[in-house]
C-alpha atoms as one frame of an Amber mdcrd trajectory, in Angstrom:
protein
  23.021  -5.877 -93.448  23.719  -4.002 -96.459  26.646  -1.630 -97.197  26.385
   1.592 -95.570  25.698   4.709 -97.545  28.524   7.408 -96.952  28.382  10.920
 -97.038  30.578  10.492-100.506  27.806   8.557-101.967  25.066  10.709-101.006
  27.023  13.755-102.417  27.433  11.910-105.736  24.189  11.027-105.706  22.909
  14.233-105.294  25.350  16.066-107.862  23.900  13.521-110.406  20.597  13.894
-109.614  20.597  17.817-109.337  23.595  18.797-111.948  25.734  19.766-108.851
  25.847  20.976-105.402  27.045  24.049-103.203  28.306  24.014 -99.524  24.678
  25.041 -98.415  22.915  22.607-100.523  25.226  19.819 -98.989  24.431  20.777
 -95.118  20.562  21.313 -96.046  19.781  18.521 -98.128  22.039  15.861 -96.905
  23.770  16.724 -93.989  27.095  17.153 -94.851  28.814  19.781 -93.319  32.303
  19.502 -94.834  31.571  19.351 -98.644  35.247  20.207 -99.567  36.566  17.176
 -97.833  33.838  14.658 -99.310  35.197  16.419-102.728  38.681  15.699-102.135
  38.065  12.274-101.099  36.072  11.605-104.201  38.833  13.045-106.239  41.253
  10.553-104.696  39.034   7.920-105.812  39.252   8.980-109.535  36.018  11.263
-109.654  36.662  14.304-111.389  34.842  17.693-110.854  34.220  21.232-112.312
  33.869  24.400-110.166  31.643  27.417-110.783  32.251  30.792-108.953  28.461
  31.952-108.188  28.798  35.580-107.295  25.789  37.227-105.595  24.713  39.284
-102.418  24.181  38.472 -99.149  21.470  39.697 -96.741  23.293  42.904 -96.082
  23.328  43.490 -99.853  27.063  43.065 -99.668  29.009  41.101-102.507  29.708
  37.446-101.742  30.669  34.182-103.818  30.756  30.584-103.260  31.374  27.621
-105.349  29.049  25.119-107.102  30.742  21.474-108.034  29.459  19.567-111.148
  30.436  15.981-111.312  32.208  15.376-114.681  33.094  11.748-114.453  35.354
   9.121-113.231  38.677   9.055-114.353  38.870   5.229-113.767  35.975   4.440
-115.880  37.839   6.398-118.839  40.890   4.286-118.585  38.940   1.358-118.261
  40.311   0.374-114.639
């Protein structure tokens, strides 16, 4: 039996293939309802991310915003660990 694929693995894979991820995409595409928790766990492992605030309007035409996380690398790879 192989290694279990975790939500963290799926988040990283999705980000690499799609140039980032939003909380909505995480729920719809990979079934992850707590994206910020997975990002925090990945940061503790040495992964780094940038965030972009996306401003838009909701279905009621009210202003709203959300984050897009983008993968920028792994500090451990940079440091040669």
